[in-house]
Structures are given as structure tokens and as C-alpha cells.
N, CA, C and O of each residue as an XYZ file, in Angstrom:
752
protein
N     -26.108     10.211     17.372
C     -25.625     10.103     16.046
C     -24.774     11.481     16.020
O     -25.165     12.518     16.555
N     -23.761     11.362     15.440
C     -22.526     12.767     15.353
C     -23.604     13.777     14.688
O     -24.646     13.560     14.069
N     -22.927     14.987     15.067
C     -23.660     16.468     14.373
C     -23.022     16.685     13.116
O     -23.574     17.563     12.452
N     -22.020     16.149     12.585
C     -21.168     15.929     11.344
C     -20.687     15.118     10.669
O     -20.654     14.239     11.531
N     -20.360     14.757     10.000
C     -19.422     13.715      8.723
C     -19.131     14.361      7.353
O     -19.570     15.286      6.669
N     -17.907     13.152      7.273
C     -17.683     13.972      5.433
C     -18.128     12.827      4.435
O     -18.294     11.629      4.664
N     -18.256     13.465      3.389
C     -18.689     12.297      2.266
C     -17.936     12.999      1.310
O     -17.891     14.210      1.093
N     -17.190     11.805      0.619
C     -16.576     12.261     -0.726
C     -17.317     11.764     -2.047
O     -17.375     10.544     -2.199
N     -17.736     12.367     -2.758
C     -18.679     12.291     -4.198
C     -17.556     11.767     -5.091
O     -16.494     12.372     -5.235
N     -17.793     10.841     -5.563
C     -16.685      9.890     -6.611
C     -17.489      9.119     -7.712
O     -17.200      7.992     -8.113
N     -18.470      9.833     -8.114
C     -18.998      8.763     -8.967
C     -19.174      9.476    -10.409
O     -19.866      8.824    -11.191
N     -18.779     10.430    -10.786
C     -18.520     10.959    -12.255
C     -18.092     10.035    -13.316
O     -17.475      9.013    -13.012
N     -18.390     10.336    -14.618
C     -17.753      9.602    -15.508
C     -16.720      9.893    -16.171
O     -16.322      9.119    -17.042
N     -15.933     11.321    -15.837
C     -14.980     11.685    -16.247
C     -14.519     11.800    -17.508
O     -13.323     11.840    -17.793
N     -15.737     11.874    -18.560
C     -15.907     12.159    -19.515
C     -14.754     13.032    -20.380
O     -14.107     12.588    -21.328
N     -14.665     14.334    -19.835
C     -13.634     15.054    -20.324
C     -12.391     14.872    -20.124
O     -11.603     15.002    -21.061
N     -11.967     14.534    -18.859
C     -10.969     14.048    -18.300
C     -10.055     12.867    -19.251
O      -8.836     12.972    -19.391
N     -10.791     11.852    -19.804
C     -10.268     10.858    -20.565
C     -10.208      9.535    -19.985
O     -10.151      8.475    -20.609
N     -10.230      9.748    -18.325
C      -9.854      8.208    -17.646
C     -10.413      8.823    -15.986
O     -10.461      9.893    -15.380
N     -10.697      7.659    -15.811
C     -11.163      7.993    -14.053
C     -10.692      8.609    -12.949
O     -10.072      8.057    -12.040
N     -11.041      9.982    -13.037
C      -9.946     11.465    -12.405
C      -9.772     11.038    -10.881
O      -8.704     11.271    -10.314
N     -10.914     10.359    -10.163
C     -10.611      9.756     -8.813
C      -9.616      9.309     -8.492
O      -9.059      9.691     -7.463
N      -8.917      8.016     -9.583
C      -7.676      7.315     -9.277
C      -6.714      7.951     -9.831
O      -5.557      7.609     -9.584
N      -6.982      8.991    -10.681
C      -5.442      9.517    -11.787
C      -4.759      9.940    -10.741
O      -5.303     10.531     -9.808
N      -3.141      9.605    -10.807
C      -2.428      9.853     -9.773
C      -1.440     11.610    -10.227
O      -0.838     12.023    -11.218
N      -1.690     12.028     -9.176
C      -1.312     13.678     -9.738
C       0.021     13.927     -8.059
O      -0.309     13.966     -6.874
N       0.978     14.004     -8.460
C       1.826     14.479     -7.388
C       2.158     13.308     -6.410
O       2.311     13.583     -5.220
N       2.279     12.025     -6.838
C       2.506     10.992     -6.242
C       1.188     10.340     -5.427
O       1.241      9.493     -4.535
N      -0.073     11.012     -6.018
C      -1.101     10.510     -5.077
C      -2.361     10.464     -6.089
O      -2.344     11.152     -7.110
N      -3.352      9.707     -5.800
C      -4.772      9.859     -6.895
C      -5.152     11.209     -6.206
O      -4.677     11.740     -5.202
N      -6.168     11.610     -7.061
C      -6.779     12.657     -6.557
C      -7.802     12.807     -5.612
O      -8.033     13.757     -4.864
N      -8.339     11.819     -5.739
C      -8.861     11.734     -4.556
C      -8.535     11.327     -2.982
O      -9.312     11.231     -2.032
N      -6.686     11.066     -3.072
C      -6.417     11.180     -1.773
C      -5.903     12.190     -1.290
O      -5.700     12.377     -0.090
N      -5.578     13.139     -2.435
C      -5.482     14.500     -2.132
C      -6.487     15.231     -0.850
O      -6.268     15.845      0.194
N      -7.761     14.735     -1.658
C      -9.135     15.582     -0.871
C      -8.938     14.970      0.463
O      -8.943     15.709      1.447
N      -8.715     13.335      0.635
C      -8.618     12.498      1.871
C      -7.526     13.297      2.921
O      -7.677     13.345      4.142
N      -6.549     13.825      2.270
C      -5.519     14.283      3.032
C      -6.102     15.422      3.515
O      -6.272     15.315      4.730
N      -6.573     16.724      2.969
C      -7.047     17.882      2.862
C      -8.367     17.637      4.401
O      -8.542     18.376      5.370
N      -8.836     16.748      4.156
C     -10.141     16.629      4.796
C     -10.017     15.959      6.120
O     -10.697     16.330      7.076
N      -9.239     15.068      6.189
C      -9.060     13.805      7.430
C      -8.146     14.919      8.698
O      -7.913     14.353      9.766
N      -7.688     16.333      8.581
C      -7.403     16.852      9.786
C      -8.679     17.374     10.725
O      -8.609     17.686     11.913
N      -9.901     17.388      9.849
C     -11.079     17.690     10.582
C     -12.055     16.994     10.708
O     -13.035     17.291     11.391
N     -11.867     15.690      9.880
C     -13.122     14.394     10.041
C     -12.249     13.416     10.561
O     -11.120     13.104     10.181
N     -12.816     13.053     11.322
C     -12.487     11.138     11.645
C     -13.491     10.209     10.737
O     -13.218      9.088     10.309
N     -14.228     10.644     10.618
C     -15.577      9.797      9.964
C     -15.506     10.129      8.404
O     -16.096     11.153      8.059
N     -15.013      9.566      7.662
C     -15.030      9.842      6.008
C     -15.319      8.537      5.462
O     -14.899      7.423      5.772
N     -16.471      9.092      4.208
C     -17.142      8.107      3.576
C     -16.883      8.093      1.843
O     -16.582      9.206      1.411
N     -16.940      7.273      1.070
C     -16.579      7.661     -0.320
C     -18.090      6.963     -0.786
O     -18.460      5.827     -0.490
N     -18.979      8.153     -1.740
C     -20.309      7.832     -2.323
C     -19.680      7.552     -3.831
O     -18.974      8.361     -4.433
N     -20.043      6.354     -4.281
C     -19.397      5.749     -5.636
C     -20.340      4.872     -6.046
O     -20.812      4.122     -5.192
N     -20.790      4.785     -7.365
C     -21.079      3.704     -7.529
C     -20.203      2.021     -7.820
O     -20.643      0.883     -7.983
N     -18.915      2.555     -7.779
C     -18.063      1.027     -7.737
C     -17.449      1.327     -6.781
O     -16.912      2.432     -6.709
N     -17.383      0.569     -5.959
C     -16.420      0.714     -4.864
C     -15.452     -0.387     -4.293
O     -15.030     -0.508     -3.143
N     -15.222     -1.135     -5.376
C     -14.005     -1.812     -5.283
C     -12.408     -1.013     -5.721
O     -11.225     -1.268     -5.493
N     -12.983     -0.186     -6.289
C     -11.760      0.618     -6.699
C     -11.207      1.068     -6.055
O      -9.994      1.087     -6.267
N     -11.714      1.671     -4.943
C     -11.491      2.301     -3.681
C     -11.042      1.389     -2.293
O     -10.985      1.943     -1.195
N     -10.829      0.396     -2.409
C     -10.484     -0.694     -1.369
C      -8.920     -0.426     -0.980
O      -8.502     -0.902      0.075
N      -8.027      0.356     -1.847
C      -7.047      0.639     -1.023
C      -6.947      2.042      0.093
O      -6.037      2.355      0.860
N      -7.992      2.565     -0.121
C      -8.431      3.635      0.960
C      -8.559      3.435      2.376
O      -8.152      4.229      3.224
N      -9.316      2.011      2.669
C      -9.583      1.575      3.939
C     -10.925      2.662      4.278
O     -11.052      3.042      5.442
N     -11.386      2.886      3.785
C     -12.868      3.700      3.886
C     -13.712      3.229      3.396
O     -13.708      2.668      2.300
N     -14.856      3.417      4.346
C     -16.406      2.852      3.770
C     -16.913      3.731      2.152
O     -16.705      4.869      1.731
N     -17.508      2.759      1.703
C     -17.933      3.088      0.155
C     -19.500      2.912      0.124
O     -20.079      1.835      0.264
N     -20.062      4.071     -0.070
C     -21.668      3.534     -0.083
C     -22.285      3.713     -1.262
O     -22.478      4.901     -1.522
N     -22.626      3.019     -1.988
C     -23.452      2.558     -3.295
C     -24.377      4.030     -3.840
O     -24.879      4.320     -2.754
N     -24.569      4.426     -4.201
C     -25.490      5.547     -4.811
C     -26.797      4.748     -4.828
O     -27.000      3.577     -5.150
N     -27.826      5.934     -4.290
C     -29.061      5.125     -3.819
C     -29.554      5.202     -5.608
O     -29.928      4.244     -6.286
N     -29.411      6.596     -6.040
C     -30.123      6.962     -7.499
C     -29.122      6.670     -8.101
O     -28.230      7.192     -7.432
N     -28.639      6.140     -8.990
C     -27.205      6.103     -9.645
C     -27.484      6.839    -10.883
O     -28.638      7.084    -11.236
N     -26.163      7.294    -11.729
C     -26.571      8.113    -13.179
C     -27.451      9.174    -12.627
O     -28.419      9.246    -13.384
N     -27.538      9.815    -11.903
C     -27.975     10.998    -11.291
C     -27.183     12.239    -11.406
O     -27.633     13.384    -11.349
N     -25.860     11.858    -11.588
C     -24.814     12.921    -11.428
C     -24.393     13.210     -9.652
O     -24.511     12.350     -8.778
N     -24.030     14.236     -9.493
C     -23.577     14.948     -8.125
C     -24.733     14.942     -7.106
O     -24.694     14.524     -5.949
N     -25.691     15.449     -7.717
C     -27.002     15.803     -6.882
C     -27.357     14.030     -6.238
O     -27.881     13.923     -5.130
N     -27.092     13.070     -6.861
C     -27.637     11.500     -6.535
C     -26.779     11.536     -5.382
O     -27.469     11.356     -4.379
N     -25.484     11.704     -5.083
C     -24.500     11.395     -4.206
C     -24.554     12.316     -3.166
O     -24.026     11.952     -2.115
N     -25.156     13.624     -3.207
C     -25.544     14.706     -2.434
C     -26.649     13.584     -1.513
O     -26.481     13.148     -0.373
N     -27.845     13.315     -2.516
C     -28.855     12.719     -1.761
C     -28.299     11.315     -1.144
O     -28.722     11.295      0.012
N     -27.821     10.565     -1.300
C     -27.030      9.257     -0.651
C     -26.806      9.393      0.472
O     -27.377      8.921      1.455
N     -25.445     10.448      0.331
C     -24.868     10.919      1.834
C     -25.684     11.035      2.752
O     -25.792     10.264      3.706
N     -26.554     12.355      2.469
C     -27.356     13.242      3.491
C     -28.367     11.819      4.017
O     -28.468     11.504      5.203
N     -29.055     11.078      2.888
C     -29.895      9.847      3.471
C     -29.311      9.117      4.462
O     -29.699      9.148      5.630
N     -28.093      8.241      3.927
C     -27.545      7.217      4.540
C     -26.402      7.471      5.736
O     -25.994      6.457      6.303
N     -25.990      8.455      6.052
C     -24.848      8.818      6.855
C     -25.700      9.227      7.972
O     -26.726      9.893      7.831
N     -25.168      8.742      9.255
C     -26.023      8.964     10.524
C     -25.501      9.828     11.268
O     -25.043      9.603     12.388
N     -25.540     11.327     10.470
C     -25.292     12.176     11.002
C     -26.281     13.409     11.039
O     -27.133     12.942     10.283
N     -26.779     14.683     11.394
C     -27.416     15.837     11.539
C     -26.949     16.463      9.893
O     -27.682     16.569      8.910
N     -25.508     16.805     10.016
C     -24.890     17.554      8.600
C     -24.061     16.636      8.345
O     -23.623     15.758      9.088
N     -23.731     16.979      6.650
C     -22.907     16.263      6.274
C     -22.171     17.402      5.023
O     -22.784     18.207      4.322
N     -20.741     17.143      5.049
C     -19.923     17.961      4.508
C     -19.554     17.340      3.154
O     -18.807     16.366      3.078
N     -20.084     17.915      2.132
C     -19.620     17.120      0.565
C     -18.560     17.847      0.262
O     -18.385     19.053      0.434
N     -17.746     16.920     -0.273
C     -16.713     17.330     -1.288
C     -16.531     16.222     -2.573
O     -16.639     15.005     -2.420
N     -16.272     16.805     -3.700
C     -15.976     16.302     -4.809
C     -14.276     15.640     -4.601
O     -13.286     15.981     -3.953
N     -14.614     14.548     -5.528
C     -13.220     13.504     -5.406
C     -11.967     14.718     -6.411
O     -10.769     14.608     -6.148
N     -12.244     15.360     -7.066
C     -11.621     16.304     -7.872
C     -11.399     17.493     -7.757
O     -11.346     18.376     -8.613
N     -11.214     17.531     -6.270
C     -10.848     19.002     -5.946
C      -9.781     19.089     -5.227
O      -9.860     19.238     -4.008
N      -8.375     18.995     -6.006
C      -7.108     18.647     -4.927
C      -6.284     20.141     -3.812
O      -5.474     20.052     -2.889
N      -6.861     21.221     -4.357
C      -6.289     21.923     -4.088
C      -7.404     22.799     -2.484
O      -7.409     23.935     -2.011
N      -8.051     21.719     -2.205
C      -8.486     22.066     -0.918
C      -7.832     23.036      0.323
O      -6.611     23.081      0.477
N      -8.602     23.673      1.041
C      -7.922     24.312      2.142
C      -8.443     23.478      3.631
O      -9.614     23.461      4.010
N      -7.630     23.008      4.137
C      -8.201     22.570      5.555
C      -8.476     23.125      6.473
O      -9.277     22.788      7.345
N      -7.508     24.547      6.362
C      -8.476     25.554      7.540
C      -9.716     25.847      7.283
O     -10.536     25.708      8.191
N     -10.035     26.204      6.306
C     -11.159     26.812      5.665
C     -12.401     25.831      5.445
O     -13.535     26.272      5.259
N     -12.075     24.356      5.485
C     -12.726     23.342      5.846
C     -13.155     23.562      7.221
O     -14.370     23.635      7.405
N     -12.406     23.676      8.180
C     -12.245     23.840      9.710
C     -13.476     25.016      9.926
O     -14.407     24.851     10.714
N     -13.330     26.009      9.230
C     -14.206     27.145      9.532
C     -15.560     27.003      8.976
O     -16.506     27.662      9.407
N     -15.648     26.257      8.144
C     -17.076     26.122      7.809
C     -17.488     24.940      8.965
O     -18.565     24.943      9.561
N     -16.704     24.204      9.109
C     -17.400     23.154      9.651
C     -17.829     23.638     11.104
O     -18.792     23.095     11.645
N     -17.109     24.677     11.757
C     -17.787     25.678     13.061
C     -18.447     26.561     13.097
O     -18.790     27.115     14.141
N     -18.869     26.989     11.649
C     -20.169     27.558     11.485
C     -21.525     26.803     12.194
O     -21.951     25.671     11.964
N     -22.068     27.860     13.167
C     -23.270     26.230     14.001
C     -24.101     26.292     12.899
O     -24.268     26.927     11.858
N     -24.709     25.069     13.761
C     -25.627     24.302     12.830
C     -27.264     24.745     12.886
O     -28.254     24.146     13.309
N     -27.085     26.046     12.275
C     -28.616     26.948     12.588
C     -29.091     26.708     10.830
O     -30.253     27.011     10.561
N     -28.305     26.240      9.818
C     -28.677     26.478      8.231
C     -29.149     25.157      7.768
O     -28.935     24.172      8.474
N     -29.730     25.058      6.716
C     -30.282     23.705      6.118
C     -28.610     23.569      5.153
O     -27.975     22.521      5.268
N     -28.194     24.443      4.474
C     -27.199     24.536      4.010
C     -25.889     25.416      4.397
O     -26.093     26.470      5.001
N     -25.020     25.174      4.194
C     -23.533     26.133      4.570
C     -22.714     25.748      3.037
O     -22.100     24.705      2.813
N     -22.898     26.852      2.132
C     -22.074     26.669      1.299
C     -21.428     27.999      0.603
O     -22.076     29.045      0.561
N     -19.775     27.867     -0.081
C     -19.409     28.836     -0.697
C     -20.140     29.896     -1.638
O     -21.153     29.530     -2.235
N     -19.795     30.835     -1.749
C     -20.380     31.692     -2.609
C     -19.258     32.313     -3.402
O     -18.362     32.757     -2.684
N     -19.066     32.465     -4.775
C     -17.952     32.900     -5.295
C     -18.427     33.457     -6.755
O     -18.933     32.712     -7.594
N     -18.226     34.733     -6.945
C     -18.678     35.685     -7.654
C     -20.308     35.270     -8.204
O     -20.765     35.267     -9.347
N     -20.702     35.061     -7.395
C     -22.187     35.214     -7.359
C     -23.060     33.731     -7.636
O     -24.235     33.567     -7.966
N     -21.976     32.751     -7.359
C     -22.267     31.036     -7.816
C     -22.041     30.439     -6.837
O     -20.893     30.504     -6.396
N     -22.861     29.784     -6.259
C     -22.690     28.745     -5.241
C     -21.402     27.603     -5.896
O     -20.997     27.472     -7.051
N     -21.025     26.931     -4.692
C     -20.055     26.081     -4.898
C     -20.711     24.645     -4.253
O     -20.297     24.233     -3.169
N     -21.586     24.045     -4.881
C     -22.191     22.881     -3.985
C     -21.582     21.840     -3.611
O     -21.947     21.141     -2.666
N     -20.599     21.637     -4.314
C     -19.725     20.269     -3.923
C     -18.502     20.571     -3.020
O     -17.499     19.857     -3.022
N     -18.650     21.692     -2.237
C     -18.099     22.501     -1.043
C     -18.910     22.515     -0.076
O     -18.601     23.497      0.599
N     -19.967     21.877      0.489
C     -20.995     22.523      1.197
C     -21.796     21.645      1.934
O     -22.229     20.588      1.476
N     -22.030     22.118      3.223
C     -22.452     21.337      4.347
C     -24.082     20.961      4.163
O     -24.826     21.904      3.891
N     -24.532     19.919      4.270
C     -26.415     19.902      3.704
C     -26.337     19.454      4.912
O     -25.273     19.006      5.339
N     -27.581     19.506      5.745
C     -28.285     19.180      6.723
C     -29.446     18.058      6.166
O     -29.745     17.948      4.977
N     -29.996     17.304      7.193
C     -31.049     16.238      6.880
C     -32.375     16.941      6.113
O     -33.045     16.561      5.152
N     -32.457     18.210      7.021
C     -33.666     19.078      6.446
C     -33.859     19.080      4.888
O     -34.947     19.107      4.313
N     -32.510     19.046      4.251
C     -32.740     19.162      2.793
C     -32.965     18.020      1.831
O     -33.009     18.194      0.613
N     -33.134     16.613      2.535
C     -33.665     15.569      1.649
C     -35.115     15.885      1.180
O     -35.263     15.852     -0.041
N     -36.200     16.181      1.919
C     -37.634     16.335      0.905
C     -37.314     17.425     -0.342
O     -37.969     17.423     -1.385
N     -36.431     18.165     -0.128
C     -36.147     19.333     -1.127
C     -35.255     18.816     -2.253
O     -35.339     19.310     -3.378
N     -34.342     17.761     -1.951
C     -33.495     16.951     -3.092
C     -34.236     15.816     -3.797
O     -34.004     15.436     -4.944
N     -35.227     15.284     -2.900
C     -36.100     13.892     -3.403
C     -36.939     14.888     -4.480
O     -36.841     14.575     -5.667
N     -37.704     15.991     -4.164
C     -38.256     16.497     -5.175
C     -37.706     16.704     -6.237
O     -38.292     16.346     -7.258
N     -36.634     17.234     -6.314
C     -35.922     17.782     -7.567
C     -35.699     16.530     -8.159
O     -36.347     16.301     -9.180
N     -34.891     15.626     -7.730
C     -34.627     13.891     -8.403
C     -35.929     13.401     -8.720
O     -35.864     12.894     -9.840
N     -37.046     13.320     -8.265
C     -38.235     12.635     -8.708
C     -38.928     13.828    -10.008
O     -39.664     13.557    -10.957
N     -38.582     14.638     -9.755
C     -39.094     15.789    -11.021
C     -38.160     16.134    -12.317
O     -38.426     16.935    -13.213
N     -36.837     15.207    -12.159
C     -36.115     15.252    -13.101
C     -34.930     16.322    -13.282
O     -34.154     16.243    -14.234
N     -34.845     17.279    -12.355
C     -34.074     18.348    -12.460
C     -32.673     17.925    -11.286
O     -32.798     17.896    -10.062
N     -31.553     17.668    -11.957
C     -30.683     17.240    -11.386
C     -29.452     18.646    -11.035
O     -28.248     18.640    -10.777
N     -30.218     19.467    -11.149
C     -29.205     20.732    -11.156
C     -28.675     21.085     -9.755
O     -29.644     21.359     -9.048
N     -27.577     21.183     -9.110
C     -26.883     20.826     -8.417
C     -27.425     22.017     -6.971
O     -27.327     21.755     -5.772
N     -28.060     23.490     -7.676
C     -28.431     24.014     -6.523
C     -29.867     24.146     -6.620
O     -30.503     24.833     -5.821
N     -30.455     23.441     -7.676
C     -31.694     23.119     -8.128
C     -33.034     23.141     -7.071
O     -34.210     23.427     -7.295
N     -32.414     22.757     -5.949
C     -33.318     22.374     -4.620
C     -33.215     23.350     -3.763
O     -34.114     23.368     -2.922
N     -32.216     24.386     -3.670
C     -32.040     25.203     -2.800
C     -33.274     26.362     -2.240
O     -33.481     26.981     -1.196
N     -33.884     26.251     -3.495
C     -35.246     27.340     -3.077
C     -36.028     26.882     -2.210
O     -36.648     25.819     -2.246
N     -36.011     27.919     -1.164
C     -37.169     27.763      0.332
C     -36.239     27.122      1.224
O     -36.893     26.754      2.200
N     -34.800     26.753      1.383
C     -33.714     26.453      2.158
C     -33.221     27.461      2.825
O     -32.930     28.499      2.230
N     -33.022     27.310      4.335
C     -32.284     28.349      4.906
C     -30.670     28.055      4.587
O     -30.003     27.106      4.999
N     -30.204     29.265      3.646
C     -28.738     29.248      3.274
C     -27.699     29.774      4.005
O     -27.696     30.921      3.559
N     -26.768     29.731      4.861
C     -25.791     30.295      5.003
C     -24.726     30.668      3.612
O     -24.241     29.617      3.195
N     -24.430     31.440      3.106
C     -23.477     31.876      1.991
C     -22.306     32.177      2.616
O     -22.433     33.214      3.267
N     -21.031     31.619      2.702
C     -19.870     32.013      2.753
C     -19.343     32.698      1.576
O     -19.175     32.200      0.463
N     -19.048     34.168      2.027
C     -18.524     35.019      1.217
C     -17.673     35.063      0.833
O     -16.964     34.242      1.416
N     -16.908     35.791     -0.235
C     -15.374     35.582     -0.684
C     -14.642     36.319      0.223
O     -13.460     35.984      0.311
N     -15.120     37.499      1.130
C     -14.641     37.699      1.878
C     -13.881     36.984      3.299
O     -13.042     37.354      4.121
N     -14.492     36.064      3.119
C     -14.289     34.953      4.085
C     -13.440     33.942      3.701
O     -12.726     33.344      4.506
N     -13.477     33.678      2.333
C     -13.032     32.921      1.389
C     -11.464     32.875      1.387
O     -10.604     32.067      1.736
N     -11.504     34.190      0.799
C      -9.943     34.895      0.874
C      -9.320     35.092      1.628
O      -8.171     35.495      1.444
N     -10.072     34.792      3.293
C      -9.042     34.775      4.268
C      -7.774     33.829      4.155
O      -6.581     34.079      4.332
N      -8.643     32.277      3.686
C      -7.815     31.490      3.803
C      -6.942     31.175      2.345
O      -5.868     30.585      2.462
N      -7.398     31.561      1.032
C      -6.739     31.264     -0.178
C      -7.776     31.538     -1.018
O      -8.909     31.958     -0.782
N      -7.161     31.205     -2.155
C      -7.262     31.888     -3.596
C      -8.901     31.138     -3.651
O      -8.925     30.179     -2.880
N      -9.939     31.305     -4.207
C     -11.222     30.893     -4.039
C     -10.705     29.906     -5.757
O     -11.181     28.780     -5.900
N     -10.268     30.173     -6.274
C     -10.347     29.581     -7.442
C      -9.847     29.023     -7.606
O     -10.174     28.241     -8.498
N      -8.398     28.815     -6.853
C      -7.268     27.776     -6.895
C      -8.271     26.724     -6.303
O      -8.625     25.697     -6.883
N      -8.776     27.243     -4.744
C      -9.243     26.347     -3.823
C     -10.749     25.241     -4.183
O     -11.207     24.217     -3.677
N     -11.083     26.040     -5.196
C     -12.363     25.260     -5.461
C     -12.559     24.887     -7.392
O     -13.542     25.027     -8.120
N     -10.943     24.310     -7.738
C     -10.953     24.010     -8.805
C     -11.036     22.460     -8.957
O     -10.272     21.609     -8.499
N     -12.361     22.283     -9.853
C     -12.583     21.305    -10.326
C     -11.743     20.752    -11.144
O     -11.261     21.639    -11.848
N     -11.226     19.487    -11.470
C     -10.380     18.827    -12.372
C     -11.049     18.485    -13.505
O     -11.778     17.493    -13.502
N     -10.920     19.099    -14.387
C     -12.218     18.299    -15.731
C     -11.058     17.720    -16.935
O     -11.275     16.798    -17.721
N      -9.862     18.486    -16.842
C      -9.299     18.002    -17.917
C      -7.702     17.544    -17.488
O      -7.700     18.148    -16.416
N      -6.775     17.115    -17.529
C      -5.396     16.854    -17.132
C      -4.876     18.091    -17.347
O      -3.922     18.392    -16.630
N      -5.210     18.801    -18.058
C      -4.562     20.135    -18.381
C      -4.634     21.403    -17.061
O      -3.839     22.276    -16.713
N      -5.901     21.015    -16.606
C      -5.781     21.627    -15.321
C      -5.092     21.744    -14.103
O      -5.153     22.684    -13.310
N      -4.244     20.421    -13.994
C      -3.336     20.065    -13.120
C      -1.702     20.877    -13.437
O      -0.617     20.787    -12.863
N      -2.086     21.515    -14.396
C      -0.465     22.289    -14.792
C      -0.566     23.315    -13.868
O       0.340     24.141    -13.760
């Protein structure tokens, strides 16, 4: 079992965006390709978590169908942590085109002593740019079963390493790095 693998969650509805943002072309690449370009120098094993895999055939990466569809990002995290053969899974969204490869490497190099390694900006977690261990599975499942789909709703009781703004700012502006594209105007 590999110690850490990468999963890109691409199952959102893109309602505010107006079209499927994962395959929206920005600067000659789809948004998901921007994410892949940033994570591939760190990870050789990258999977896509999505309800519809055919639209990602052009990427030549494995696509894993959501185990619990229509649950939002928490379902994607659960699917990745449950199905990928690794002790830890580094999760990314498909709509974060300004990721910083060196910061990703920094997080991946944090010793595997925690259930979750997650950036914290202005007192809030960035749960879709985080490392989850297999130890998180019972807590995620419990929240899904209870109908609590909040991204950090299952964090209570887990051993969390919050990556602080001082660490993040060494690599890039957190507002830019963690920008989730929700509207086409966000790309201007």
C-alpha cells in the first residue's frame, strides 16, 4: 500500500458557473487539467472522483464513481479514502486552478502523524485541499449516515494538523491559491 495518493473531486453540479466547470477551458486547458498540472510533479498516482467518468477519458487517468452519489464533496472524499489503496489521500477540487506545487509538496511531506492535514485561512479550514487518512472513514460515514454533509462536520474528535497562514504565505497568497472557481468572472 502506497503511503499517499492524490484524488481530484469533480462531481459538483456547477450550478452557479452555468456549465460543467471541470471541463471549462481557461488559458487553453480545462480547469481540471490546470489542477493536474499542479499536482502531477508531486504525485504519480492521480485519480478522478466523479459520477460521470466518460467526459474525463481524454485525461487518461482512472475515474472512480462516487460510492454515495449526490452527497456533494463529502461523498467524493469518502469515495477516495474508501477506495484508494493508500494510508493517506490528498484531496483537491477540480476548480482550484491556482494551486501551488511547492506548497502541495510541503503538505505531503508533513509526517503521517495526523488523521487530517488541512490548511487554515482566517480561522477556516480548506477541506478540499487536504490530506485524509483511512482513520477518517468512520467519522465521514457517520456524518453521511446522519445527513450531515458539511465538509468539516466530521472533523470533531480527529487528530488534525492545521497548516497555518504563516506556512501558507511562504509559498503564495492563500486567497489566490485556494480560489474555488464558482463563476466565470472568478477567472478574470
